[in-house]
N, CA, C and O atoms as a GROMACS GRO file, in nm:
protein
  304
    1MET      N    1  -0.299   9.594  -3.804
    1MET     CA    2  -0.417   9.600  -3.888
    1MET      C    3  -0.511   9.485  -3.850
    1MET      O    4  -0.469   9.370  -3.838
    2GLU      N    5  -0.637   9.518  -3.833
    2GLU     CA    6  -0.736   9.417  -3.796
    2GLU      C    7  -0.770   9.332  -3.917
    2GLU      O    8  -0.772   9.381  -4.030
    3PRO      N    9  -0.797   9.203  -3.894
    3PRO     CA   10  -0.833   9.117  -4.006
    3PRO      C   11  -0.969   9.156  -4.065
    3PRO      O   12  -1.057   9.204  -3.994
    4ARG      N   13  -0.983   9.135  -4.196
    4ARG     CA   14  -1.108   9.167  -4.263
    4ARG      C   15  -1.219   9.071  -4.222
    4ARG      O   16  -1.333   9.112  -4.203
    5PHE      N   17  -1.183   8.942  -4.208
    5PHE     CA   18  -1.282   8.841  -4.174
    5PHE      C   19  -1.258   8.786  -4.035
    5PHE      O   20  -1.143   8.768  -3.993
    6LEU      N   21  -1.366   8.758  -3.964
    6LEU     CA   22  -1.360   8.710  -3.826
    6LEU      C   23  -1.417   8.569  -3.816
    6LEU      O   24  -1.511   8.534  -3.887
    7LEU      N   25  -1.359   8.490  -3.728
    7LEU     CA   26  -1.417   8.361  -3.693
    7LEU      C   27  -1.543   8.386  -3.611
    7LEU      O   28  -1.559   8.492  -3.551
    8LEU      N   29  -1.632   8.288  -3.608
    8LEU     CA   30  -1.752   8.305  -3.527
    8LEU      C   31  -1.718   8.323  -3.379
    8LEU      O   32  -1.787   8.395  -3.308
    9THR      N   33  -1.611   8.259  -3.334
    9THR     CA   34  -1.569   8.276  -3.194
    9THR      C   35  -1.523   8.419  -3.168
    9THR      O   36  -1.544   8.473  -3.059
   10ASP      N   37  -1.460   8.482  -3.269
   10ASP     CA   38  -1.418   8.622  -3.255
   10ASP      C   39  -1.540   8.713  -3.246
   10ASP      O   40  -1.543   8.808  -3.168
   11VAL      N   41  -1.640   8.684  -3.328
   11VAL     CA   42  -1.764   8.762  -3.327
   11VAL      C   43  -1.833   8.747  -3.191
   11VAL      O   44  -1.882   8.844  -3.134
   12ALA      N   45  -1.836   8.625  -3.141
   12ALA     CA   46  -1.898   8.599  -3.010
   12ALA      C   47  -1.828   8.680  -2.901
   12ALA      O   48  -1.893   8.738  -2.814
   13ALA      N   49  -1.696   8.682  -2.906
   13ALA     CA   50  -1.620   8.758  -2.806
   13ALA      C   51  -1.648   8.908  -2.819
   13ALA      O   52  -1.664   8.978  -2.719
   14GLU      N   53  -1.655   8.955  -2.942
   14GLU     CA   54  -1.681   9.097  -2.967
   14GLU      C   55  -1.818   9.139  -2.914
   14GLU      O   56  -1.833   9.248  -2.858
   15LEU      N   57  -1.918   9.052  -2.932
   15LEU     CA   58  -2.054   9.084  -2.889
   15LEU      C   59  -2.084   9.038  -2.746
   15LEU      O   60  -2.191   9.066  -2.692
   16ASN      N   61  -1.988   8.967  -2.686
   16ASN     CA   62  -2.005   8.914  -2.551
   16ASN      C   63  -2.127   8.821  -2.542
   16ASN      O   64  -2.209   8.831  -2.451
   17VAL      N   65  -2.136   8.729  -2.640
   17VAL     CA   66  -2.241   8.628  -2.643
   17VAL      C   67  -2.175   8.492  -2.668
   17VAL      O   68  -2.053   8.486  -2.687
   18SER      N   69  -2.252   8.386  -2.667
   18SER     CA   70  -2.196   8.253  -2.688
   18SER      C   71  -2.172   8.225  -2.837
   18SER      O   72  -2.232   8.288  -2.924
   19ASP      N   73  -2.084   8.130  -2.863
   19ASP     CA   74  -2.059   8.087  -3.000
   19ASP      C   75  -2.188   8.037  -3.066
   19ASP      O   76  -2.213   8.065  -3.183
   20SER      N   77  -2.268   7.964  -2.989
   20SER     CA   78  -2.392   7.909  -3.046
   20SER      C   79  -2.490   8.021  -3.082
   20SER      O   80  -2.566   8.007  -3.178
   21GLN      N   81  -2.492   8.129  -3.007
   21GLN     CA   82  -2.580   8.241  -3.041
   21GLN      C   83  -2.537   8.304  -3.174
   21GLN      O   84  -2.622   8.338  -3.256
   22VAL      N   85  -2.407   8.318  -3.194
   22VAL     CA   86  -2.357   8.375  -3.320
   22VAL      C   87  -2.389   8.280  -3.435
   22VAL      O   88  -2.431   8.324  -3.542
   23TYR      N   89  -2.369   8.150  -3.414
   23TYR     CA   90  -2.400   8.052  -3.517
   23TYR      C   91  -2.548   8.062  -3.558
   23TYR      O   92  -2.580   8.057  -3.676
   24HIS      N   93  -2.635   8.076  -3.461
   24HIS     CA   94  -2.778   8.090  -3.490
   24HIS      C   95  -2.806   8.219  -3.568
   24HIS      O   96  -2.886   8.218  -3.661
   25MET      N   97  -2.742   8.329  -3.531
   25MET     CA   98  -2.761   8.456  -3.602
   25MET      C   99  -2.717   8.444  -3.747
   25MET      O  100  -2.780   8.499  -3.837
   26VAL      N  101  -2.607   8.372  -3.770
   26VAL     CA  102  -2.556   8.352  -3.905
   26VAL      C  103  -2.649   8.260  -3.984
   26VAL      O  104  -2.686   8.292  -4.097
   27ARG      N  105  -2.687   8.147  -3.926
   27ARG     CA  106  -2.772   8.050  -3.996
   27ARG      C  107  -2.911   8.105  -4.025
   27ARG      O  108  -2.973   8.067  -4.124
   28SER      N  109  -2.961   8.194  -3.941
   28SER     CA  110  -3.093   8.254  -3.963
   28SER      C  111  -3.087   8.368  -4.064
   28SER      O  112  -3.192   8.415  -4.110
   29GLY      N  113  -2.968   8.414  -4.098
   29GLY     CA  114  -2.953   8.526  -4.190
   29GLY      C  115  -2.952   8.662  -4.124
   29GLY      O  116  -2.939   8.764  -4.190
   30GLU      N  117  -2.966   8.663  -3.993
   30GLU     CA  118  -2.966   8.790  -3.919
   30GLU      C  119  -2.831   8.861  -3.931
   30GLU      O  120  -2.826   8.983  -3.943
   31LEU      N  121  -2.723   8.783  -3.929
   31LEU     CA  122  -2.588   8.837  -3.941
   31LEU      C  123  -2.525   8.777  -4.067
   31LEU      O  124  -2.501   8.657  -4.073
   32PRO      N  125  -2.499   8.860  -4.170
   32PRO     CA  126  -2.442   8.808  -4.294
   32PRO      C  127  -2.304   8.747  -4.272
   32PRO      O  128  -2.221   8.801  -4.200
   33ALA      N  129  -2.281   8.632  -4.336
   33ALA     CA  130  -2.153   8.562  -4.326
   33ALA      C  131  -2.131   8.481  -4.453
   33ALA      O  132  -2.222   8.466  -4.535
   34ILE      N  133  -2.010   8.431  -4.468
   34ILE     CA  134  -1.977   8.346  -4.582
   34ILE      C  135  -1.917   8.216  -4.530
   34ILE      O  136  -1.862   8.210  -4.420
   35LYS      N  137  -1.929   8.111  -4.613
   35LYS     CA  138  -1.864   7.984  -4.584
   35LYS      C  139  -1.746   7.971  -4.680
   35LYS      O  140  -1.760   7.992  -4.800
   36ILE      N  141  -1.630   7.938  -4.625
   36ILE     CA  142  -1.511   7.926  -4.708
   36ILE      C  143  -1.437   7.798  -4.677
   36ILE      O  144  -1.458   7.735  -4.572
   37GLY      N  145  -1.350   7.760  -4.768
   37GLY     CA  146  -1.265   7.644  -4.747
   37GLY      C  147  -1.337   7.513  -4.769
   37GLY      O  148  -1.459   7.507  -4.780
   38GLY      N  149  -1.258   7.408  -4.776
   38GLY     CA  150  -1.310   7.275  -4.801
   38GLY      C  151  -1.401   7.225  -4.691
   38GLY      O  152  -1.489   7.142  -4.716
   39ARG      N  153  -1.382   7.274  -4.571
   39ARG     CA  154  -1.465   7.231  -4.459
   39ARG      C  155  -1.582   7.325  -4.434
   39ARG      O  156  -1.659   7.305  -4.341
   40GLY      N  157  -1.595   7.427  -4.518
   40GLY     CA  158  -1.709   7.519  -4.507
   40GLY      C  159  -1.713   7.595  -4.377
   40GLY      O  160  -1.816   7.598  -4.310
   41GLN      N  161  -1.602   7.656  -4.339
   41GLN     CA  162  -1.599   7.732  -4.215
   41GLN      C  163  -1.659   7.870  -4.236
   41GLN      O  164  -1.636   7.935  -4.339
   42TRP      N  165  -1.734   7.914  -4.137
   42TRP     CA  166  -1.802   8.044  -4.143
   42TRP      C  167  -1.705   8.156  -4.112
   42TRP      O  168  -1.618   8.144  -4.026
   43ARG      N  169  -1.722   8.269  -4.185
   43ARG     CA  170  -1.647   8.391  -4.158
   43ARG      C  171  -1.743   8.509  -4.169
   43ARG      O  172  -1.832   8.511  -4.254
   44VAL      N  173  -1.723   8.607  -4.083
   44VAL     CA  174  -1.804   8.729  -4.084
   44VAL      C  175  -1.710   8.845  -4.115
   44VAL      O  176  -1.608   8.864  -4.048
   45GLU      N  177  -1.745   8.920  -4.217
   45GLU     CA  178  -1.663   9.036  -4.252
   45GLU      C  179  -1.682   9.144  -4.145
   45GLU      O  180  -1.793   9.172  -4.102
   46ARG      N  181  -1.571   9.202  -4.104
   46ARG     CA  182  -1.576   9.304  -3.998
   46ARG      C  183  -1.675   9.415  -4.032
   46ARG      O  184  -1.749   9.460  -3.945
   47ALA      N  185  -1.677   9.459  -4.158
   47ALA     CA  186  -1.770   9.566  -4.198
   47ALA      C  187  -1.915   9.524  -4.178
   47ALA      O  188  -1.998   9.604  -4.137
   48ARG      N  189  -1.946   9.397  -4.207
   48ARG     CA  190  -2.082   9.346  -4.188
   48ARG      C  191  -2.118   9.341  -4.040
   48ARG      O  192  -2.232   9.369  -4.002
   49LEU      N  193  -2.021   9.307  -3.957
   49LEU     CA  194  -2.044   9.305  -3.812
   49LEU      C  195  -2.074   9.447  -3.763
   49LEU      O  196  -2.167   9.467  -3.684
   50GLU      N  197  -1.998   9.544  -3.810
   50GLU     CA  198  -2.022   9.683  -3.769
   50GLU      C  199  -2.158   9.732  -3.817
   50GLU      O  200  -2.226   9.804  -3.744
   51GLU      N  201  -2.200   9.692  -3.938
   51GLU     CA  202  -2.334   9.726  -3.987
   51GLU      C  203  -2.442   9.662  -3.901
   51GLU      O  204  -2.543   9.724  -3.870
   52TYR      N  205  -2.419   9.537  -3.862
   52TYR     CA  206  -2.513   9.466  -3.775
   52TYR      C  207  -2.528   9.540  -3.641
   52TYR      O  208  -2.639   9.559  -3.593
   53ILE      N  209  -2.416   9.579  -3.584
   53ILE     CA  210  -2.419   9.651  -3.456
   53ILE      C  211  -2.495   9.783  -3.471
   53ILE      O  212  -2.578   9.816  -3.386
   54ALA      N  213  -2.468   9.856  -3.577
   54ALA     CA  214  -2.538   9.984  -3.600
   54ALA      C  215  -2.688   9.960  -3.616
   54ALA      O  216  -2.769  10.037  -3.564
   55ARG      N  217  -2.725   9.854  -3.689
   55ARG     CA  218  -2.866   9.821  -3.708
   55ARG      C  219  -2.932   9.789  -3.574
   55ARG      O  220  -3.045   9.830  -3.549
   56LYS      N  221  -2.862   9.716  -3.488
   56LYS     CA  222  -2.917   9.682  -3.356
   56LYS      C  223  -2.935   9.806  -3.269
   56LYS      O  224  -3.030   9.814  -3.192
   57TYR      N  225  -2.842   9.903  -3.281
   57TYR     CA  226  -2.859  10.029  -3.209
   57TYR      C  227  -2.986  10.100  -3.255
   57TYR      O  228  -3.063  10.150  -3.173
   58ASP      N  229  -3.008  10.103  -3.387
   58ASP     CA  230  -3.129  10.167  -3.441
   58ASP      C  231  -3.255  10.095  -3.394
   58ASP      O  232  -3.352  10.159  -3.353
   59GLU      N  233  -3.254   9.961  -3.401
   59GLU     CA  234  -3.370   9.883  -3.357
   59GLU      C  235  -3.398   9.905  -3.208
   59GLU      O  236  -3.514   9.915  -3.168
   60THR      N  237  -3.293   9.912  -3.129
   60THR     CA  238  -3.309   9.933  -2.986
   60THR      C  239  -3.365  10.072  -2.957
   60THR      O  240  -3.452  10.088  -2.872
   61ALA      N  241  -3.316  10.172  -3.030
   61ALA     CA  242  -3.366  10.308  -3.011
   61ALA      C  243  -3.515  10.316  -3.046
   61ALA      O  244  -3.592  10.380  -2.976
   62ASP      N  245  -3.553  10.249  -3.155
   62ASP     CA  246  -3.696  10.245  -3.193
   62ASP      C  247  -3.778  10.176  -3.086
   62ASP      O  248  -3.887  10.223  -3.051
   63TRP      N  249  -3.727  10.066  -3.033
   63TRP     CA  250  -3.799   9.992  -2.929
   63TRP      C  251  -3.815  10.078  -2.803
   63TRP      O  252  -3.923  10.084  -2.744
   64VAL      N  253  -3.707  10.146  -2.762
   64VAL     CA  254  -3.712  10.230  -2.641
   64VAL      C  255  -3.815  10.341  -2.659
   64VAL      O  256  -3.890  10.373  -2.567
   65GLN      N  257  -3.818  10.399  -2.779
   65GLN     CA  258  -3.914  10.506  -2.804
   65GLN      C  259  -4.058  10.455  -2.800
   65GLN      O  260  -4.149  10.526  -2.756
   66SER      N  261  -4.078  10.333  -2.845
   66SER     CA  262  -4.213  10.274  -2.847
   66SER      C  263  -4.255  10.217  -2.712
   66SER      O  264  -4.373  10.190  -2.691
   67ASN      N  265  -4.160  10.198  -2.622
   67ASN     CA  266  -4.188  10.138  -2.492
   67ASN      C  267  -4.127  10.224  -2.381
   67ASN      O  268  -4.030  10.183  -2.317
   68PRO      N  269  -4.184  10.343  -2.358
   68PRO     CA  270  -4.125  10.433  -2.258
   68PRO      C  271  -4.136  10.375  -2.117
   68PRO      O  272  -4.226  10.297  -2.085
   69LEU      N  273  -4.042  10.417  -2.035
   69LEU     CA  274  -4.048  10.380  -1.894
   69LEU      C  275  -4.166  10.449  -1.831
   69LEU      O  276  -4.196  10.564  -1.863
   70VAL      N  277  -4.233  10.380  -1.743
   70VAL     CA  278  -4.347  10.438  -1.672
   70VAL      C  279  -4.299  10.470  -1.530
   70VAL      O  280  -4.243  10.385  -1.461
   71ASP      N  281  -4.322  10.592  -1.490
   71ASP     CA  282  -4.285  10.633  -1.354
   71ASP      C  283  -4.392  10.579  -1.260
   71ASP      O  284  -4.504  10.630  -1.257
   72ARG      N  285  -4.358  10.476  -1.185
   72ARG     CA  286  -4.456  10.411  -1.098
   72ARG      C  287  -4.506  10.501  -0.985
   72ARG      O  288  -4.620  10.487  -0.941
   73ASP      N  289  -4.422  10.594  -0.940
   73ASP     CA  290  -4.464  10.686  -0.834
   73ASP      C  291  -4.572  10.781  -0.885
   73ASP      O  292  -4.660  10.821  -0.808
   74ALA      N  293  -4.568  10.817  -1.012
   74ALA     CA  294  -4.666  10.911  -1.070
   74ALA      C  295  -4.803  10.845  -1.083
   74ALA      O  296  -4.904  10.915  -1.084
   75GLU      N  297  -4.808  10.712  -1.092
   75GLU     CA  298  -4.935  10.641  -1.108
   75GLU      C  299  -5.012  10.631  -0.978
   75GLU      O  300  -5.132  10.608  -0.980
   76GLN      N  301  -4.948  10.646  -0.866
   76GLN     CA  302  -5.013  10.625  -0.736
   76GLN      C  303  -5.094  10.741  -0.690
   76GLN      O  304  -5.153  10.736  -0.582
   0.00000   0.00000   0.00000
């Protein structure tokens, strides 16, 4: 069974980005997370990570639709 909450390093590995990029996403509010424990360690709920990924797919699809590839051979 997969853990409900992930360390930021686990999230970074899952997204194939750096730990500092994940920390920035969490601190900016882009990726929802919680602080727990006496030392205030960050945790990201797996469900929130999956929602974030789905949202990024939607944003990317919108961007692709708004920025179509231009066939350079057709312009000549």
